[in-house]
C-alpha distance (Angstrom), angle and dihedral (degrees) to the residues before:
residue distance angle dihedral
X1 . . .
X2 3.83 . .
X3 3.76 115.0 .
X4 3.82 130.3 -143.3
X5 3.81 91.8 -83.6
X6 3.80 91.5 55.9
X7 3.79 91.1 47.5
X8 3.82 90.6 51.4
X9 3.77 92.9 48.1
X10 3.82 92.8 46.0
X11 3.80 90.2 47.8
X12 3.77 90.1 49.3
X13 3.78 92.3 51.8
X14 3.80 90.5 48.3
X15 3.80 93.8 52.4
X16 3.82 91.7 46.5
X17 3.83 90.3 52.5
X18 3.82 91.8 45.5
X19 3.80 89.6 51.7
X20 3.81 91.2 48.9
X21 3.78 90.9 51.3
X22 3.83 91.0 49.2
X23 3.82 86.0 73.8
X24 3.79 91.7 57.3
X25 3.81 142.9 -72.4
X26 3.82 117.2 -40.2
X27 3.77 139.2 170.8
X28 3.82 119.6 -121.0
X29 3.78 98.1 -95.9
X30 3.83 90.8 49.8
X31 3.78 90.9 50.6
X32 3.78 91.2 54.3
X33 3.81 92.1 46.1
X34 3.83 92.3 49.0
X35 3.81 90.7 51.7
X36 3.80 91.2 49.4
X37 3.81 93.9 47.8
X38 3.82 94.4 42.8
X39 3.79 91.4 51.8
X40 3.79 94.4 45.8
X41 3.80 86.6 -110.1
X42 3.83 92.9 -59.0
X43 3.82 90.2 118.7
X44 3.79 119.6 55.1
X45 3.78 117.9 171.2
X46 3.77 115.9 -157.9
X47 3.83 118.9 -138.2
X48 3.81 88.7 -116.2
X49 3.75 89.5 64.8
X50 3.82 101.4 30.5
X51 3.79 100.8 55.4
X52 3.78 97.1 44.9
X53 3.83 87.5 50.9
X54 3.80 91.2 50.5
X55 3.82 91.7 50.0
X56 3.79 91.5 46.6
X57 3.83 91.6 50.1
X58 3.81 91.2 48.1
X59 3.80 90.0 51.1
X60 3.82 90.7 51.0
X61 3.81 89.8 52.1
X62 3.81 94.0 -114.7
X63 3.79 92.4 120.2
X64 3.76 138.4 21.7
X65 3.78 124.6 -143.6
X66 3.76 134.7 -155.5
X67 3.75 135.4 166.1
X68 3.78 117.6 -97.2
X69 3.80 141.3 141.6
X70 3.80 128.6 -76.0
X71 3.77 123.3 -134.8
X72 3.81 86.7 -96.0
X73 3.81 92.0 56.3
X74 3.80 94.3 -105.4
X75 3.77 124.8 134.8
X76 3.78 110.0 -101.1
X77 3.78 139.1 170.2
X78 3.81 107.3 -112.5
X79 3.80 120.5 -154.9
X80 3.78 124.8 -151.4
X81 3.79 129.8 -173.2
X82 3.83 112.4 -107.4
X83 3.84 123.9 -147.4
X84 3.83 87.4 -103.0
X85 3.81 88.7 52.0
X86 3.79 91.5 50.5
X87 3.82 90.0 53.4
X88 3.79 89.6 46.9
X89 3.79 92.1 51.1
X90 3.79 91.3 50.7
X91 3.84 90.7 51.9
X92 3.81 92.3 45.9
X93 3.84 91.9 50.1
X94 3.83 90.2 51.9
X95 3.82 90.6 48.4
X96 3.84 91.8 48.6
X97 3.81 90.5 49.9
X98 3.82 91.5 51.8
X99 3.83 91.8 46.3
X100 3.78 95.5 45.6
X101 3.81 90.4 47.5
X102 3.80 91.2 51.5
X103 3.81 92.7 47.3
X104 3.81 89.6 48.0
X105 3.78 91.8 52.8
X106 3.82 90.8 49.7
X107 3.82 93.0 49.2
X108 3.81 91.0 49.1
X109 3.79 95.1 45.3
X110 3.83 117.3 116.4
X111 3.74 121.9 -141.9
């Protein structure tokens, strides 16, 4: 059974993918590359984590997928943020802002 750390990491990956899709439809490889580039290569998502997350998010109705073409002319599954996914992203951003604010206050606390 996954523990709290796994839930946090899974939730973090989900919100990062949702944010990536908020900029427009992308296939899996492009999602991973965008996350790498946007984080100055600090975040690298392995295929074994990325694709299960994409399938899970599609099953939850947060994204919709269709077959399209990659930049290299190959057939690729393209993911797009659904209205439910947009609402989820908004809720996740608010939760992250509350959490990061709380952590910041703790780290800055004196004695």
